[in-house]
N, C-alpha and C positions, 0 to 999 in steps of 0.2 A: 073642211077648210083647206086652202092650199098651204103647202109647206113653205116656211120662210127661211131664207138664207141671208138674213141681214147681218150687220156688223156686230150686233149684240144678241144674236140668236142663241138660244139655249143657255142663257146666263141667269136664269131666275134664281137658282140657289146660290150660284157663285157670287153674284153681286148683291145679294140680300144682306141686310144688316141685322145684327142680333136684336132680341126683344128689348124695347125701351132704349135703343141706341140710335134711333133714326134722327135725321136732321143734318145740319151743316157741321163740319168738323170744328173742334175747339180751337181757340186762338193759339194754344201752345204748339199746335202742329205747324203753324205758320212761322213761329219764332225759332224753330229748330235750325241749327247751323249745320250745313253740309259742306265738306271740303273735298277736293280732288283726292281720289284714293280710298275714300270711305266705302265700306260695304253697305249697301242698302237693299231692302226688300220692297218690291213693287206690290202694294196692296191697294187695289182699286177702291176708291170711295165713290159709291154710286150716286151720292148727293151732288157731286161736282162733276159736270159733264165736260168742262173744258180740260184739255190736256190729259184726257183719259186714254191709257194705252189699250191695245187690243187684248181680248180676254186671255190669250195664250200666256201673256206675261204676268198675269195675276199670281202672286206668290213666288215669283222668281227672284233670285238674288243676283246682284251684279255690282260693278264698281263704278263710282262716280268719275266721269272723265271731263265734265264741264258743268259749271254753275252759272246760271243766269239769274235775272231778277226774281222770276216766279217759278222757275223750273230747274231741274237738274238733268244732265245728260248721263245716262246709265249704259254701261257696256255689259251685254248679256251674251252668254254662249247658248246658241240654239242648235240642237242636233237635227240635221236633215239628212236622212239616209244613213250613210256611213261616215259622215264628216261633221265637224263642228264649225259653225259660222258665227263670227262675232257680230252681234247686232248692236247698233247705236240708237238709243231712243232718247228723246227729250220728253220728260214726264213732269207734270206740275207737282209741286211738293205736297199737295193734298193726297196724292196717290203713292207716296213714298214714306217709308219709315226706316230708321237705322237698324241694321241687322246686328244680331247678337252672335253671329257665327264665329267671331274671333275672340270672344271674351275669355274663354278658357285658355287659349293660346297666349294671349297677352298676360294673363295672370301667371301662367307658367314661366314666362320670360322674366317677370318681376321676381318670382320666387327663386329662380336660378341665379339672378344677379345678386340677390340677398345672400344666397348660399355661398357664392363666390367671394363676396366681401367678408362674410364671417370666416371663411376658410383662410383668407389672407391674414385676418386678425389672429386666428388660432394657429397660424403657420402650418396648415395642412397642405401637402403638395397636390393632391388630386381630390376633386369632389365630383361624384357621379351626378350628372344632370339629365341623363336620358331616362325616359319612362321605361319601366320594366314590366313585362307581362306577369300576371299573378301566377305564382308557382303551383306545383301540385299540392294537394292537401296531405297532411301527415298521415302515415299509416297507423292502423290500430288493429287489435284483435277483438273479434265479436264473441262474447260468451255464448256458449251453446245452452239451449234449454231442452231438457228431456234427454232421451236416448239418441245416440248418433248411429246412422245407418251408412254402411259403405256401399256405394253404388258401383256395380260392375256389370259388364255386358253378359248376356245369356250365351250359353254354349250353343254352337250351330248344330241344328238337327236336320237331317235330310228327310224330306217328306215323300219321296217317290220310291 
């Protein structure tokens, strides 16, 4: 058979749905609210052909720059050669889901604000809010089992 170079060529595994998850998307996906500045991940739903992005963008995360009735505009960085190009895509909301990439960051901001409020109440002048790397493990002595042998190099012997 001749080789195909179509728009959806070699996407059999990429666009396939999991077992018993076939069919149209649930209604909750249409009721999701997107705002400008939100981080979204493009996940192509192969059951909906309209507004489907090219396969390269499947699984990519970007920022919403525009919201229309049935789609969102997503700003994505694409690496071409040695440079980054900002690509603007309009993708229907069936192919988009909210990203969880900033959950830990936003949680850390809330915790730091709470710490600052508590420090004001306790009258503490400085509260560390930076994340610190895990320090070295504490040292210890390992008990010896049996006899100990002292290792030393052998004396040099000329063989000629």
